[in-house]
C-alpha positions as CSV (number, residue, x, y, z in Angstrom):
1,M,-9.7,0.3,19.7
2,A,-6.9,-2.2,18.1
3,R,-3.8,-0.3,17.2
4,I,-1.2,-2.1,15.3
5,A,1.9,-0.7,13.6
6,G,0.8,2.5,14.0
7,I,-2.5,2.3,12.4
8,D,-5.9,2.2,14.3
9,I,-7.7,-0.7,12.1
10,P,-11.7,-0.3,11.8
11,R,-13.6,-1.9,14.6
12,E,-16.4,-3.3,12.7
13,K,-14.8,-5.2,10.1
14,R,-13.6,-8.6,10.3
15,V,-10.1,-9.1,11.8
16,E,-9.0,-10.6,8.3
17,I,-10.0,-7.5,6.2
18,A,-9.1,-5.0,9.0
19,L,-5.6,-5.9,8.8
20,T,-5.4,-4.9,5.1
21,Y,-5.8,-1.2,6.3
22,I,-2.1,-1.2,7.3
23,Y,0.1,-0.5,4.4
24,G,2.1,-3.5,3.4
25,I,-0.4,-6.1,4.5
26,G,-2.7,-7.3,1.7
27,L,-5.0,-10.4,2.2
28,T,-2.6,-13.4,1.6
29,R,-0.5,-11.8,4.4
30,S,-3.4,-11.1,6.4
31,Q,-4.4,-14.9,6.4
32,N,-0.8,-15.9,7.0
33,I,-0.6,-13.6,10.3
34,L,-3.7,-14.4,11.7
35,A,-2.6,-18.4,11.3
36,Q,0.7,-17.6,12.8
37,A,-0.8,-15.7,15.8
38,G,-3.6,-18.4,16.0
39,V,-6.3,-15.8,15.8
40,N,-9.8,-16.7,14.4
41,P,-10.2,-14.7,11.0
42,D,-13.9,-14.5,11.3
43,I,-14.4,-12.3,14.4
44,R,-14.9,-8.7,14.7
45,V,-12.1,-6.1,15.8
46,K,-14.4,-5.2,18.5
47,D,-14.3,-8.4,19.8
48,L,-10.6,-9.3,20.1
49,N,-9.3,-9.7,23.6
50,D,-5.8,-7.7,24.6
51,G,-4.1,-11.2,24.5
52,D,-5.0,-11.5,20.7
53,V,-4.2,-8.0,19.9
54,Q,-0.8,-8.5,21.5
55,K,-0.3,-11.9,19.4
56,L,-0.9,-9.8,16.2
57,R,1.3,-7.0,17.0
58,A,4.1,-9.7,17.7
59,A,3.3,-11.4,14.4
60,T,3.4,-8.1,12.2
61,E,6.7,-7.1,14.1
62,S,8.8,-9.4,11.5
63,F,7.5,-7.5,8.4
64,T,8.4,-4.2,7.1
65,L,5.3,-2.0,7.2
66,E,3.7,1.5,7.3
67,G,6.5,4.3,7.4
68,D,9.6,2.1,6.9
69,L,8.2,0.4,3.7
70,R,6.9,4.0,2.2
71,R,10.4,5.2,2.7
72,Q,11.9,2.3,1.4
73,E,9.9,2.8,-1.9
74,G,10.5,6.5,-1.8
75,M,14.2,5.8,-2.0
76,A,14.2,2.9,-4.7
77,L,12.1,5.6,-6.7
78,K,14.5,8.6,-5.9
79,R,17.6,6.1,-7.1
80,L,16.2,5.5,-10.2
81,Q,15.6,9.2,-10.8
82,D,19.3,10.2,-9.5
83,I,20.8,7.7,-11.9
84,G,18.8,8.9,-14.7
85,C,17.4,5.8,-16.2
86,L,14.3,5.9,-18.2
87,R,12.1,4.6,-15.7
88,G,13.4,7.6,-13.4
89,R,12.8,10.1,-15.9
90,R,9.3,8.4,-16.8
91,H,8.5,8.8,-12.9
92,R,9.7,12.5,-12.9
93,M,7.6,13.4,-15.8
94,S,4.7,11.7,-14.2
95,L,4.3,9.5,-17.4
96,P,3.7,5.7,-17.6
97,V,6.7,3.6,-16.7
98,R,6.1,0.3,-17.8
99,G,5.8,1.0,-21.9
100,Q,2.2,1.7,-22.1
101,R,1.0,3.9,-24.8
102,T,0.3,7.7,-24.1
103,R,-1.1,9.4,-27.1
104,T,-4.5,8.1,-25.9
105,N,-5.2,6.8,-22.8
106,A,-2.9,7.2,-19.4
107,R,-5.6,9.7,-18.4
108,T,-4.8,8.4,-14.7
109,R,-1.1,9.2,-14.6
110,R,-1.0,12.1,-16.5
111,G,-4.2,14.0,-15.0
112,S,-6.9,15.6,-16.9
113,R,-7.0,17.1,-20.1
114,K,-5.3,20.4,-20.9
115,T,-6.6,22.2,-24.0
116,V,-3.8,23.2,-26.3
117,A,-4.6,26.0,-28.9
118,G,-4.3,25.0,-32.7
119,R,-4.4,21.4,-31.9
120,K,-6.8,19.3,-33.9
121,K,-7.5,15.5,-33.9
């Protein structure tokens, strides 16, 4: 099983897609990493030899991935909340941050409906 950046990537998928299971790697970055490492993107993870896996590990070392990236994003949100700016307050209240309406919609962010007594449409 191939383990890159502390993540076991799926064995049955193509390498190009399997790399996207690592937090911080999307399809474009995955393609760039494969080109840099000189690995064919069409082969399956189970068919990679140890040399290819080592090349992929070396190519991903230059990026901030997984735990470090999650920590970095968390610190950015914490900074916004600490300084009390609008974006930070909206994050703290679990409301949409980028100006979307909340009277209707915003169900993903606010969660399922809660019935309020005495309120009619």
